[in-house]
N, CA, C and O of each residue as an XYZ file, in Angstrom:
916
protein
N     122.235    122.416     72.522
C     122.674    121.471     71.506
C     121.842    120.196     71.617
O     121.505    119.757     72.717
N     121.521    119.618     70.487
C     120.630    118.480     70.452
C     121.172    117.430     69.494
O     121.788    117.754     68.479
N     120.933    116.165     69.833
C     121.463    115.088     68.997
C     120.921    115.127     67.580
O     121.633    114.780     66.637
N     119.659    115.549     67.412
C     119.028    115.528     66.093
C     118.747    116.932     65.568
O     119.087    117.258     64.430
N     118.128    117.754     66.400
C     117.713    119.078     65.947
C     118.861    120.069     66.050
O     119.615    120.058     67.022
N     118.990    120.929     65.040
C     120.010    121.969     65.041
C     119.332    123.309     65.318
O     118.508    123.771     64.528
N     119.679    123.924     66.435
C     119.064    125.186     66.820
C     119.838    126.369     66.245
O     120.994    126.246     65.840
N     119.159    127.524     66.222
C     119.707    128.716     65.572
C     121.047    129.145     66.163
O     121.957    129.525     65.426
N     121.172    129.087     67.476
C     122.378    129.618     68.127
C     123.421    128.540     68.440
O     124.407    128.809     69.126
N     123.206    127.337     67.942
C     124.135    126.260     68.281
C     125.538    126.549     67.768
O     126.514    126.380     68.499
N     125.647    126.981     66.528
C     126.965    127.282     65.955
C     127.619    128.441     66.693
O     128.827    128.436     66.930
N     126.812    129.437     67.055
C     127.306    130.596     67.794
C     127.914    130.173     69.128
O     128.996    130.637     69.490
N     127.231    129.299     69.859
C     127.737    128.849     71.150
C     128.939    127.931     70.979
O     129.857    127.954     71.798
N     128.942    127.123     69.921
C     130.061    126.210     69.675
C     131.354    126.973     69.427
O     132.430    126.502     69.797
N     131.264    128.140     68.808
C     132.471    128.955     68.564
C     133.112    129.368     69.885
O     134.335    129.454     69.989
N     132.284    129.622     70.887
C     132.811    129.986     72.195
C     133.579    128.846     72.840
O     134.555    129.073     73.555
N     133.140    127.626     72.590
C     133.860    126.454     73.100
C     135.210    126.346     72.403
O     136.218    126.039     73.040
N     135.232    126.598     71.092
C     136.472    126.508     70.320
C     137.489    127.549     70.764
O     138.688    127.275     70.786
N     137.020    128.740     71.119
C     137.939    129.805     71.537
C     138.286    129.735     73.020
O     139.159    130.467     73.486
N     137.616    128.869     73.758
C     137.877    128.753     75.187
C     137.093    129.734     76.034
O     137.299    129.794     77.247
N     136.193    130.510     75.427
C     135.405    131.481     76.188
C     134.239    130.816     76.917
O     133.771    131.311     77.942
N     133.782    129.704     76.383
C     132.698    128.935     76.983
C     133.156    127.511     77.216
O     134.036    127.008     76.518
N     132.557    126.867     78.195
C     132.779    125.434     78.348
C     131.722    124.683     77.540
O     130.707    125.257     77.147
N     131.966    123.416     77.301
C     130.987    122.620     76.574
C     129.661    122.568     77.335
O     128.590    122.630     76.730
N     129.738    122.454     78.655
C     128.524    122.394     79.474
C     127.720    123.683     79.360
O     126.490    123.651     79.338
N     128.411    124.810     79.289
C     127.716    126.096     79.165
C     127.050    126.245     77.802
O     126.008    126.889     77.685
N     127.645    125.656     76.783
C     127.123    125.804     75.427
C     125.962    124.873     75.123
O     125.178    125.135     74.211
N     125.847    123.799     75.872
C     124.907    122.753     75.505
C     123.446    123.090     75.781
O     122.561    122.585     75.092
N     123.181    123.925     76.764
C     121.783    124.140     77.130
C     121.519    125.602     77.428
O     122.162    126.195     78.294
N     120.561    126.185     76.700
C     120.171    127.566     76.951
C     118.772    127.798     76.401
O     118.474    127.443     75.261
N     117.925    128.391     77.215
C     116.619    128.852     76.758
C     116.440    130.282     77.238
O     116.855    130.623     78.346
N     115.826    131.118     76.416
C     115.581    132.505     76.802
C     114.262    132.959     76.208
O     113.899    132.568     75.099
N     113.545    133.792     76.961
C     112.210    134.223     76.563
C     112.055    135.719     76.791
O     112.587    136.270     77.755
N     111.321    136.368     75.893
C     110.948    137.760     76.132
C     109.848    137.783     77.189
O     109.188    136.771     77.423
N     109.649    138.940     77.830
C     108.654    139.075     78.892
C     107.654    140.148     78.488
O     108.037    141.289     78.228
N     106.395    139.797     78.436
C     105.354    140.752     78.054
C     105.343    141.919     79.033
O     105.298    141.723     80.247
N     105.385    143.128     78.497
C     105.353    144.327     79.326
C     106.704    144.772     79.832
O     106.800    145.794     80.511
N     107.763    144.023     79.516
C     109.106    144.412     79.952
C     110.033    144.419     78.740
O     110.797    143.479     78.519
N     109.954    145.480     77.974
C     110.793    145.599     76.785
C     112.269    145.590     77.164
O     112.673    146.236     78.131
N     113.067    144.857     76.402
C     114.501    144.818     76.648
C     114.911    143.876     77.758
O     116.081    143.840     78.137
N     113.948    143.094     78.298
C     114.255    142.165     79.380
C     114.003    140.742     78.888
O     113.014    140.477     78.205
N     114.902    139.836     79.241
C     114.726    138.432     78.884
C     114.763    137.569     80.146
O     115.512    137.841     81.085
N     113.953    136.546     80.142
C     113.987    135.540     81.202
C     114.726    134.326     80.655
O     114.349    133.777     79.620
N     115.766    133.914     81.343
C     116.632    132.851     80.825
C     116.541    131.587     81.679
O     116.391    131.645     82.899
N     116.635    130.474     81.013
C     116.616    129.171     81.680
C     117.921    128.447     81.334
O     117.967    127.639     80.407
N     118.947    128.741     82.070
C     120.246    128.085     81.917
C     121.115    128.518     83.078
O     120.800    129.526     83.711
N     122.182    127.821     83.391
C     122.712    126.663     82.677
C     122.105    125.364     83.202
O     121.356    125.361     84.179
N     122.438    124.279     82.542
C     122.137    122.953     83.068
C     123.372    122.470     83.824
O     124.439    122.288     83.238
N     123.214    122.266     85.123
C     124.346    121.891     85.972
C     124.805    120.477     85.627
O     123.970    119.579     85.512
N     126.096    120.258     85.461
C     126.597    118.899     85.171
C     126.172    117.892     86.238
O     126.019    118.245     87.407
N     125.984    116.649     85.833
C     125.494    115.622     86.753
C     126.577    115.112     87.702
O     126.372    114.118     88.399
N     127.700    115.770     87.733
C     128.755    115.401     88.678
C     128.367    115.780     90.111
O     128.983    115.302     91.065
N     127.350    116.635     90.268
C     126.894    117.050     91.589
C     125.675    116.218     92.002
O     124.905    115.758     91.159
N     125.517    116.035     93.329
C     124.410    115.247     93.851
C     123.448    116.151     94.619
O     123.847    116.855     95.547
N     122.182    116.122     94.223
C     121.195    116.977     94.892
C     120.837    116.462     96.280
O     120.220    117.188     97.059
N     121.209    115.226     96.608
C     120.891    114.644     97.914
C     121.955    114.919     98.970
O     121.776    114.573    100.138
N     123.050    115.534     98.569
C     124.140    115.848     99.485
C     124.201    117.375     99.650
O     124.449    118.075     98.669
N     123.984    117.907    100.852
C     123.932    119.366    101.033
C     125.223    120.081    100.640
O     125.172    121.200    100.128
N     126.374    119.458    100.871
C     127.642    120.085    100.479
C     127.761    120.127     98.958
O     128.152    121.141     98.380
N     127.413    118.996     98.313
C     127.436    118.949     96.856
C     126.445    119.950     96.265
O     126.732    120.606     95.264
N     125.289    120.056     96.890
C     124.265    120.991     96.419
C     124.785    122.425     96.477
O     124.582    123.205     95.547
N     125.455    122.764     97.574
C     126.018    124.108     97.729
C     127.091    124.387     96.675
O     127.156    125.480     96.111
N     127.925    123.387     96.420
C     128.952    123.534     95.394
C     128.322    123.738     94.014
O     128.829    124.506     93.196
N     127.215    123.043     93.770
C     126.528    123.172     92.490
C     125.963    124.574     92.296
O     125.959    125.092     91.179
N     125.483    125.195     93.380
C     124.989    126.567     93.304
C     126.109    127.509     92.870
O     125.930    128.336     91.977
N     127.253    127.372     93.508
C     128.405    128.208     93.162
C     128.836    127.976     91.720
O     129.085    128.925     90.976
N     128.922    126.720     91.334
C     129.341    126.361     89.981
C     128.353    126.907     88.950
O     128.751    127.422     87.905
N     127.063    126.788     89.259
C     126.043    127.271     88.333
C     126.088    128.775     88.156
O     125.886    129.268     87.046
N     126.348    129.519     89.223
C     126.431    130.976     89.107
C     127.628    131.387     88.239
O     127.538    132.344     87.470
N     128.724    130.680     88.360
C     129.882    130.966     87.507
C     129.554    130.694     86.044
O     129.911    131.478     85.164
N     128.867    129.570     85.787
C     128.459    129.242     84.420
C     127.539    130.331     83.850
O     127.700    130.762     82.708
N     126.585    130.760     84.660
C     125.618    131.764     84.249
C     126.307    133.077     83.871
O     126.001    133.665     82.834
N     127.221    133.525     84.700
C     127.895    134.808     84.462
C     128.861    134.719     83.288
O     129.032    135.685     82.544
N     129.482    133.574     83.124
C     130.391    133.392     81.995
C     129.621    133.415     80.677
O     130.069    134.014     79.700
N     128.458    132.758     80.657
C     127.632    132.752     79.454
C     127.120    134.151     79.152
O     127.097    134.567     77.994
N     126.709    134.881     80.187
C     126.234    136.249     79.998
C     127.328    137.118     79.389
O     127.054    137.925     78.500
N     128.559    136.962     79.855
C     129.663    137.764     79.326
C     129.946    137.417     77.869
O     130.285    138.290     77.070
N     129.804    136.147     77.532
C     130.000    135.725     76.137
C     128.962    136.373     75.228
O     129.293    136.832     74.135
N     127.701    136.410     75.678
C     126.654    137.057     74.894
C     126.926    138.553     74.744
O     126.741    139.113     73.663
N     127.361    139.197     75.817
C     127.669    140.631     75.777
C     128.799    140.908     74.782
O     128.768    141.901     74.056
N     129.775    140.035     74.759
C     130.937    140.248     73.897
C     130.651    139.986     72.425
O     131.278    140.591     71.555
N     129.702    139.084     72.134
C     129.602    138.617     70.748
C     128.220    138.662     70.104
O     128.131    138.589     68.879
N     127.147    138.778     70.870
C     125.821    138.736     70.267
C     125.267    140.150     70.084
O     125.046    140.854     71.069
N     125.041    140.576     68.842
C     124.530    141.928     68.587
C     123.237    142.203     69.365
O     122.316    141.386     69.382
N     123.197    143.364     70.000
C     122.041    143.733     70.810
C     122.252    143.521     72.293
O     121.486    144.026     73.114
N     123.298    142.768     72.642
C     123.577    142.478     74.051
C     124.737    143.315     74.609
O     125.214    143.063     75.716
N     125.182    144.303     73.839
C     126.378    145.040     74.236
C     126.277    145.652     75.631
O     127.267    145.698     76.361
N     125.099    146.115     75.999
C     124.914    146.768     77.307
C     124.083    145.914     78.267
O     123.527    146.424     79.240
N     124.006    144.643     77.991
C     123.188    143.749     78.818
C     123.840    143.491     80.173
O     125.057    143.611     80.318
N     123.037    143.141     81.145
C     123.540    142.760     82.467
C     122.514    141.837     83.129
O     121.346    141.815     82.742
N     122.961    141.084     84.122
C     122.062    140.201     84.864
C     121.383    141.021     85.965
O     122.052    141.584     86.830
N     120.065    141.080     85.922
C     119.335    141.867     86.921
C     118.928    141.028     88.131
O     118.769    141.554     89.232
N     118.762    139.725     87.922
C     118.360    138.865     89.032
C     118.783    137.429     88.750
O     118.700    136.958     87.616
N     119.235    136.744     89.787
C     119.591    135.338     89.670
C     118.645    134.499     90.523
O     118.171    134.952     91.565
N     118.379    133.294     90.082
C     117.524    132.402     90.857
C     118.140    132.161     92.235
O     119.362    132.088     92.368
N     117.301    132.038     93.246
C     117.799    131.893     94.616
C     118.148    130.449     94.950
O     118.814    130.188     95.952
N     117.703    129.506     94.118
C     117.984    128.105     94.407
C     118.047    127.318     93.110
O     117.585    127.773     92.063
N     118.631    126.119     93.198
C     118.699    125.240     92.041
C     117.341    124.611     91.760
O     116.543    124.386     92.669
N     117.102    124.338     90.510
C     115.911    123.578     90.139
C     116.293    122.112     89.987
O     116.528    121.650     88.870
N     116.357    121.385     91.073
C     116.754    119.976     91.024
C     115.630    119.142     90.428
O     114.498    119.176     90.910
N     115.943    118.401     89.391
C     114.909    117.592     88.744
C     114.576    116.335     89.540
O     113.443    115.856     89.496
N     115.538    115.805     90.255
C     115.235    114.613     91.056
C     116.186    114.518     92.227
O     117.289    115.066     92.210
N     115.736    113.816     93.234
C     116.578    113.487     94.394
C     116.141    112.097     94.855
O     116.239    111.128     94.102
N     115.655    112.006     96.106
C     115.176    110.712     96.577
C     113.768    110.440     96.053
O     112.978    111.368     95.879
N     113.457    109.186     95.806
C     112.105    108.759     95.451
C     111.761    107.528     96.290
O     112.621    106.694     96.573
N     110.508    107.431     96.678
C     110.096    106.266     97.464
C     109.800    105.079     96.548
O     109.570    105.244     95.350
N     109.810    103.894     97.127
C     109.241    102.702     96.490
C     107.886    102.491     97.149
O     107.811    102.039     98.292
N     106.836    102.812     96.445
C     105.508    102.807     97.036
C     104.725    101.538     96.752
O     105.264    100.548     96.259
N     103.453    101.590     97.072
C     102.577    100.444     96.821
C     102.413    100.202     95.320
O     102.147     99.081     94.887
N     102.573    101.260     94.541
C     102.593    101.105     93.086
C     103.782    101.883     92.546
O     103.993    103.039     92.915
N     104.556    101.254     91.676
C     105.754    101.866     91.104
C     105.469    102.192     89.636
O     105.304    101.289     88.816
N     105.412    103.474     89.312
C     105.082    103.897     87.954
C     106.294    103.763     87.035
O     107.418    104.072     87.429
N     106.058    103.301     85.813
C     107.130    103.098     84.846
C     106.742    103.699     83.499
O     105.625    104.182     83.313
N     107.687    103.659     82.570
C     107.491    104.266     81.261
C     106.250    103.727     80.539
O     105.561    104.468     79.837
N     105.977    102.449     80.718
C     104.811    101.857     80.054
C     103.504    102.518     80.489
O     102.540    102.550     79.724
N     103.467    103.045     81.716
C     102.250    103.733     82.159
C     101.982    104.971     81.311
O     100.831    105.349     81.093
N     103.047    105.591     80.841
C     102.913    106.747     79.943
C     102.393    106.294     78.582
O     101.371    106.788     78.107
N     103.098    105.354     77.957
C     102.755    104.936     76.599
C     101.404    104.222     76.536
O     100.686    104.337     75.543
N     101.060    103.485     77.595
C      99.789    102.765     77.627
C      98.633    103.625     78.103
O      97.486    103.179     78.123
N      98.936    104.857     78.487
C      97.926    105.778     79.023
C      97.134    105.088     80.144
O      95.908    104.984     80.097
N      97.867    104.631     81.132
C      97.286    103.820     82.212
C      96.189    104.561     82.971
O      96.258    105.772     83.183
N      95.179    103.800     83.370
C      94.081    104.300     84.190
C      94.052    103.522     85.500
O      94.372    102.333     85.530
N      93.663    104.203     86.593
C      93.668    103.569     87.903
C      92.393    103.912     88.660
O      91.875    105.024     88.554
N      91.898    102.956     89.418
C      90.704    103.186     90.224
C      90.965    104.227     91.301
O      90.056    104.952     91.704
N      92.215    104.301     91.770
C      92.565    105.262     92.817
C      93.349    106.442     92.251
O      94.219    106.987     92.930
N      93.055    106.839     91.027
C      93.782    107.947     90.388
C      93.535    109.262     91.115
O      92.403    109.577     91.485
N      94.613    110.032     91.318
C      94.494    111.342     91.968
C      94.829    112.487     91.019
O      94.545    113.644     91.331
N      95.426    112.188     89.869
C      95.783    113.236     88.910
C      95.905    112.632     87.522
O      96.110    111.429     87.364
N      95.775    113.485     86.529
C      95.991    113.106     85.140
C      97.016    114.050     84.530
O      97.062    115.231     84.875
N      97.834    113.535     83.628
C      98.785    114.389     82.928
C      99.119    113.782     81.575
O      98.988    112.577     81.361
N      99.553    114.646     80.670
C      99.933    114.193     79.333
C     101.303    114.724     78.941
O     101.709    114.613     77.784
N     102.018    115.303     79.908
C     103.324    115.896     79.589
C     104.288    114.822     79.088
O     104.341    113.719     79.631
N     105.035    115.155     78.062
C     105.936    114.176     77.455
C     107.118    113.824     78.371
O     107.432    114.561     79.305
N     107.753    112.709     78.092
C     108.928    112.287     78.859
C     110.121    113.131     78.422
O     110.566    113.050     77.277
N     110.630    113.937     79.343
C     111.684    114.903     79.035
C     112.846    114.698     79.999
O     112.977    115.419     80.987
N     113.682    113.716     79.707
C     114.843    113.406     80.547
C     116.096    113.886     79.836
O     116.580    113.237     78.910
N     116.619    115.023     80.270
C     117.779    115.626     79.616
C     118.937    114.632     79.540
O     119.301    114.002     80.534
N     119.498    114.508     78.362
C     120.660    113.657     78.180
C     120.341    112.184     78.096
O     121.233    111.376     77.836
N     119.087    111.811     78.310
C     118.707    110.407     78.316
C     117.680    110.103     77.229
O     117.927    109.306     76.324
N     116.529    110.751     77.337
C     115.449    110.404     76.425
C     114.400    111.510     76.397
O     114.017    112.043     77.438
N     113.949    111.841     75.210
C     112.782    112.694     75.033
C     111.784    111.881     74.225
O     112.045    111.539     73.072
N     110.656    111.574     74.820
C     109.703    110.659     74.203
C     108.712    111.397     73.317
O     108.514    112.605     73.448
N     108.092    110.642     72.410
C     107.035    111.216     71.587
C     105.862    111.626     72.471
O     105.624    111.036     73.525
N     105.138    112.641     72.025
C     104.001    113.119     72.792
C     102.812    112.183     72.612
O     102.691    111.499     71.596
N     101.946    112.164     73.606
C     100.719    111.390     73.501
C      99.794    112.041     72.477
O      99.886    113.247     72.248
N      98.904    111.263     71.857
C      97.980    111.843     70.881
C      97.074    112.880     71.535
O      96.901    112.880     72.753
N      96.502    113.754     70.728
C      95.618    114.798     71.239
C      94.500    114.169     72.060
O      93.834    113.236     71.613
N      94.305    114.689     73.259
C      93.290    114.161     74.156
C      93.756    112.996     75.009
O      93.028    112.550     75.896
N      94.970    112.491     74.754
C      95.500    111.370     75.524
C      96.069    111.823     76.858
O      96.448    112.982     77.022
N      96.125    110.909     77.802
C      96.696    111.198     79.116
C      96.898    109.886     79.863
O      96.369    108.848     79.466
N      97.661    109.938     80.939
C      97.740    108.804     81.860
C      97.431    109.306     83.258
O      97.461    110.509     83.518
N      97.137    108.389     84.144
C      96.743    108.762     85.494
C      97.820    108.370     86.512
O      98.621    107.465     86.280
N      97.813    109.066     87.621
C      98.738    108.790     88.725
C      97.924    108.254     89.895
O      97.026    108.947     90.374
N      98.206    107.046     90.370
C      97.410    106.450     91.441
C      97.857    106.905     92.831
O      99.022    107.236     93.051
N      96.911    106.911     93.749
C      97.222    107.253     95.134
C      98.286    106.325     95.699
O      99.099    106.742     96.524
N      98.287    105.069     95.262
C      99.240    104.080     95.779
C     100.693    104.441     95.490
O     101.594    103.917     96.143
N     100.939    105.328     94.523
C     102.316    105.742     94.240
C     102.774    106.860     95.177
O     103.918    107.308     95.101
N     101.879    107.307     96.060
C     102.216    108.353     97.027
C     102.510    107.770     98.412
O     102.987    108.479     99.299
N     102.226    106.485     98.594
C     102.349    105.874     99.924
C     103.162    104.587     99.850
O     103.353    104.010     98.779
N     103.635    104.154    101.016
C     104.493    102.971    101.089
C     103.963    102.002    102.140
O     103.265    102.397    103.074
N     104.303    100.742    101.972
C     103.989     99.748    103.003
C     104.909     99.877    104.207
O     104.587     99.384    105.288
N     106.048    100.531    104.034
C     107.088    100.546    105.063
C     106.801    101.512    106.203
O     107.097    101.213    107.360
N     106.222    102.677    105.885
C     105.977    103.702    106.903
C     104.503    104.082    106.852
O     104.007    104.501    105.807
N     103.805    103.940    107.965
C     102.347    104.028    107.961
C     101.815    105.428    107.660
O     100.834    105.559    106.928
N     102.424    106.458    108.197
C     101.859    107.798    108.032
C     102.743    108.712    107.194
O     102.838    109.912    107.454
N     103.377    108.143    106.203
C     104.172    108.928    105.253
C     103.412    109.027    103.938
O     103.006    108.016    103.365
N     103.227    110.240    103.474
C     102.630    110.468    102.159
C     103.551    111.421    101.400
O     103.940    112.465    101.924
N     103.891    111.067    100.184
C     104.915    111.780     99.417
C     104.275    112.397     98.180
O     103.387    111.805     97.568
N     104.735    113.592     97.820
C     104.177    114.272     96.659
C     105.286    114.721     95.706
O     106.474    114.598     96.004
N     104.873    115.232     94.580
C     105.820    115.823     93.637
C     106.784    114.822     93.041
O     106.437    113.664     92.808
N     108.009    115.286     92.794
C     108.982    114.458     92.086
C     109.453    113.252     92.900
O     110.159    112.392     92.375
N     109.067    113.181     94.185
C     109.545    112.108     95.069
C     108.630    110.896     95.112
O     108.904    109.953     95.854
N     107.543    110.893     94.333
C     106.625    109.762     94.399
C     107.265    108.511     93.806
O     108.356    108.561     93.238
N     106.570    107.400     93.949
C     107.090    106.105     93.512
C     106.999    105.983     91.988
O     105.955    105.632     91.439
N     108.114    106.281     91.322
C     108.150    106.265     89.855
C     109.581    106.071     89.390
O     110.524    106.450     90.085
N     109.739    105.489     88.227
C     111.066    105.313     87.653
C     111.629    106.659     87.204
O     110.897    107.642     87.086
N     112.930    106.692     86.956
C     113.581    107.925     86.495
C     112.929    108.447     85.215
O     112.697    109.648     85.079
N     112.633    107.544     84.277
C     112.082    107.967     82.992
C     110.650    108.478     83.146
O     110.304    109.510     82.572
N     109.817    107.776     83.906
C     108.443    108.239     84.090
C     108.419    109.541     84.873
O     107.598    110.419     84.605
N     109.323    109.665     85.843
C     109.381    110.879     86.643
C     109.676    112.096     85.779
O     109.292    113.212     86.126
N     110.355    111.889     84.656
C     110.661    112.983     83.743
C     109.418    113.523     83.059
O     109.462    114.577     82.424
N     108.314    112.807     83.186
C     107.032    113.291     82.665
C     106.182    113.923     83.762
O     105.597    114.986     83.554
N     106.107    113.272     84.944
C     105.155    113.726     85.956
C     105.699    114.794     86.897
O     104.968    115.265     87.768
N     106.964    115.189     86.746
C     107.576    116.109     87.706
C     107.215    117.573     87.464
O     107.627    118.427     88.250
N     106.464    117.901     86.409
C     106.179    119.304     86.117
C     105.264    119.909     87.172
O     104.556    119.189     87.876
N     105.280    121.238     87.279
C     104.635    121.918     88.397
C     103.135    121.646     88.494
O     102.623    121.374     89.580
N     102.430    121.717     87.367
C     100.969    121.549     87.418
C     100.588    120.173     87.952
O      99.650    120.047     88.740
N     101.320    119.136     87.522
C     101.041    117.786     88.003
C     101.372    117.665     89.490
O     100.610    117.074     90.255
N     102.506    118.224     89.891
C     102.899    118.175     91.300
C     101.876    118.891     92.183
O     101.608    118.453     93.301
N     101.303    119.991     91.685
C     100.269    120.699     92.440
C      99.041    119.813     92.640
O      98.452    119.794     93.720
N      98.659    119.082     91.597
C      97.510    118.191     91.698
C      97.765    117.065     92.694
O      96.898    116.717     93.496
N      98.980    116.499     92.629
C      99.345    115.431     93.575
C      99.346    115.975     95.001
O      98.879    115.308     95.924
N      99.872    117.189     95.179
C      99.911    117.805     96.503
C      98.528    118.044     97.079
O      98.304    117.854     98.275
N      97.595    118.463     96.221
C      96.221    118.660     96.683
C      95.619    117.344     97.153
O      94.944    117.292     98.181
N      95.865    116.285     96.396
C      95.357    114.969     96.781
C      95.951    114.526     98.110
O      95.253    113.943     98.939
N      97.234    114.798     98.317
C      97.885    114.424     99.582
C      97.240    115.144    100.754
O      97.028    114.551    101.812
N      96.929    116.420    100.568
C      96.274    117.184    101.631
C      94.896    116.630    101.966
O      94.523    116.534    103.135
N      94.145    116.267    100.932
C      92.817    115.682    101.139
C      92.929    114.367    101.899
O      92.167    114.115    102.831
N      93.891    113.525    101.493
C      94.068    112.235    102.153
C      94.502    112.413    103.604
O      94.031    111.692    104.483
N      95.400    113.371    103.863
C      95.862    113.610    105.228
C      94.713    114.049    106.124
O      94.579    113.563    107.247
N      93.880    114.970    105.632
C      92.744    115.453    106.415
C      91.736    114.326    106.671
O      91.192    114.202    107.768
N      91.502    113.518    105.648
C      90.564    112.399    105.789
C      91.095    111.376    106.786
O      90.341    110.851    107.605
N      92.393    111.096    106.717
C      92.997    110.145    107.632
C      92.922    110.613    109.079
O      92.615    109.824    109.973
N      93.200    111.895    109.314
C      93.122    112.442    110.672
C      91.696    112.379    111.208
O      91.472    111.991    112.354
N      90.756    112.756    110.390
C      89.361    112.806    110.829
C      88.825    111.410    111.144
O      88.014    111.237    112.054
N      89.285    110.420    110.385
C      88.752    109.076    110.540
C      89.710    108.107    111.233
O      89.451    106.906    111.313
N      90.844    108.664    111.742
C      91.833    107.859    112.459
C      92.333    106.683    111.619
O      92.390    105.543    112.080
N      92.694    106.999    110.368
C      93.229    106.003    109.440
C      94.624    106.440    109.002
O      94.811    107.581    108.577
N      95.591    105.554    109.102
C      96.934    105.871    108.599
C      96.852    106.111    107.097
O      96.088    105.448    106.395
N      97.651    107.069    106.603
C      97.502    107.449    105.194
C      97.808    106.295    104.241
O      97.263    106.242    103.139
N      98.676    105.373    104.657
C      98.976    104.263    103.742
C      97.931    103.148    103.810
O      98.060    102.127    103.135
N      96.892    103.351    104.630
C      95.772    102.414    104.670
C      94.515    103.003    104.014
O      93.498    102.324    103.875
N      94.604    104.257    103.623
C      93.461    104.902    102.970
C      93.283    104.340    101.563
O      94.248    104.168    100.819
N      92.052    104.065    101.223
C      91.699    103.689     99.857
C      91.062    104.923     99.210
O      89.932    105.298     99.523
N      91.810    105.530     98.312
C      91.387    106.812     97.743
C      89.970    106.755     97.174
O      89.176    107.672     97.387
N      89.658    105.696     96.463
C      88.355    105.603     95.822
C      87.226    105.382     96.823
O      86.052    105.447     96.461
N      87.580    105.118     98.089
C      86.554    104.948     99.117
C      86.249    106.281     99.827
O      85.267    106.376    100.563
N      87.070    107.290     99.613
C      86.779    108.610    100.170
C      85.547    109.157     99.449
O      85.508    109.136     98.219
N      84.542    109.646    100.177
C      83.347    110.188     99.513
C      83.722    111.201     98.436
O      84.616    112.028     98.614
N      83.018    111.111     97.323
C      83.387    111.933     96.162
C      83.365    113.422     96.467
O      84.171    114.177     95.923
N      82.445    113.857     97.334
C      82.371    115.288     97.643
C      83.496    115.730     98.581
O      83.652    116.924     98.840
N      84.284    114.768     99.095
C      85.397    115.099     99.983
C      86.736    115.092     99.245
O      87.758    115.452     99.829
N      86.749    114.699     98.005
C      87.998    114.665     97.236
C      87.811    115.388     95.910
O      86.698    115.510     95.400
N      88.893    115.852     95.379
C      88.853    116.486     94.071
C      89.609    115.621     93.104
O      90.412    114.780     93.506
N      89.362    115.819     91.845
C      90.039    115.033     90.803
C      90.536    116.033     89.788
O      89.770    116.500     88.944
N      91.802    116.362     89.860
C      92.333    117.486     89.107
C      93.183    117.002     87.935
O      94.056    116.149     88.098
N      92.923    117.547     86.772
C      93.750    117.246     85.608
C      94.913    118.216     85.541
O      94.808    119.355     85.996
N      96.029    117.762     84.971
C      97.198    118.626     84.865
C      97.923    118.330     83.565
O      97.750    117.266     82.971
N      98.738    119.284     83.130
C      99.600    119.047     81.992
C      98.914    119.361     80.672
O      99.518    119.209     79.610
């Protein structure tokens, strides 16, 4: 379900909420895709776990796994009962873990914000580029950058002044909630991770703490510059 766009199955899922067969949370988010070479099989991306659970608390995380599996099976049963073609459907595999969009984030030497996306910021110590749109469920979905546009992620957003040999990658880098909704995708995280590995190896070889490394001072043949998104 979307505030502006009306999807094909929205009314179908809403009926389940009215009859009590589905919860509102189960009806609000669902994506499904066919799989090339596997006729009759669908890959599904749902449910979206309610934000009442905390990904930073292991007990809460465990409860969210249980809650999500119940949501998943309830939605599957609703489709079997009411969607033509699903009469004999069944769940063949469930994800082994939650896809947590965020947990802890550091406050680094540079703190990335939404303006870095819209301004297509460039940095002398850039380690990755991305153009993925801001996709914060329930909060904001931003307009896409123009064709060929992108912003950069600086090395300084991976390190902190507080801890000398800590280098952070992926969704945990120094960025606001809204900006993180753009840079958290897998391809970008892979690029950031590669840069972290290069910096760690360079720091060990040259006896430099990672938060004292100047990325742009690393010889060009010793670092890579990977685009993502």
